[in-house]
N, C-alpha and C positions, 0 to 999 in steps of 0.2 A: 501440418507438414508433411505427415505420413498417411493422410487421409483418415485419420482416426480422431477427429474432432469429438465425435458423440461420446466416444469411449473415454475421451480426456475429461470432458465435462462431467461423466459420471464420477470418475477418480477424483476430480477436484472437490465435489461434494462430500465424497468421503474425507479426504484430506482437510476441508474445512470444519467438519463436524469434530475432528481430533483436535484441531487448532483452537477452536473455540473453547475446549475443554481446559486447554494448557493452563497450567498455574505455576508461577504467579502471572499476573497481568503483564508484565514485561516480557516475559517469555511468550504470551499469546499474542501480543502486538507484533513482535518478532518472528513469530510463525507464520503470520497473516501476510508480512511483508515478504517472507520467502516465496510463499505460494503465489503471490503476486508475480514476483520474477519467474516462477517456474511455469504459472499458466498466461504468460503474457502474450503468447502467439494467438491466443483464444480470443482477443480481441478487448475493445475500449469498454465494452459493458462489464465484461468481468473485473478488468482494471478499476473502473469506478465503484463497482460494489465493493471491493477489497480495499480501496482508499476510503469508503465511506465508514466500512467496519472498523477500521485503524482510528480514524477520526473520532468514532464514537467512544473510544476507550481515552482520548485525549482530553481532560477535562483539567480545571484548576486542581493544582496539588497532586497532578498524575506523576507517576514515576519517571525517572529520567529516560529509561530505556522506551516507554510509551512514547514521549515526545520525540525521542531520536527515530523512533519506527515511522512515526507520522511524518516527519520531515523526510525520511527515504521514500516513503510511499509516495509523497508528492513530488520529490526529485524524478522518481521513475515515470510518474505520470506526465511530468513537463517534458519528457524527453519526446514524446509525441503530440502531445496537447497543452502546451504551455498556457492558454489562455483558461482552459478548464481547472488545470493545477493552482494557478492563481485564483480563480473564482474559489475554490475550494480551500483556500488559505484563508479565508477571510472568518475569523472567529471573533468573540466579543472582546477578547483582551488584546489592545491594540499592539502592545509590545510582543504579543505571541504571534500575530498576526504577520508583523514585520519580519520575524524570525523564520516563518514558514513560507512566507513570498520568497524571502531570500534564497532559501534553500531550494525552492522551485525555480527560480530564475537562475541563480548562479551555480547550481550543482546539479542540474538537470543531466541523468545519466542512463545510460543503456542498462538493460537488465543484463545480469550476467549469463552466460551459456552455461545450462546446467546438464545441457546433454552434448556428446560428442559425436 
């Protein structure tokens, strides 16, 4: 937006390293979703990378905050790329896959504006 994409990507990498060290795991997942919102303008590849990273934390028995963060990440992705969000909602657990698809389809949302 301000012609500083390269700098934004550098700062995102620094922020990602901090987020990856966040503890507990629910905080880590939520930090990644916030970074997804903050970096939304950097494009699809950044969004997909962050969705995948949040999804990697969501496994059988995952903390509810991780599951919620995964749903939020998919709903953000669905705002611009519903087909991809639906594809990424496919997981081994059929009930979980239905909930993820529902989050993507029914609650697709724009990222919050973090800058004024």
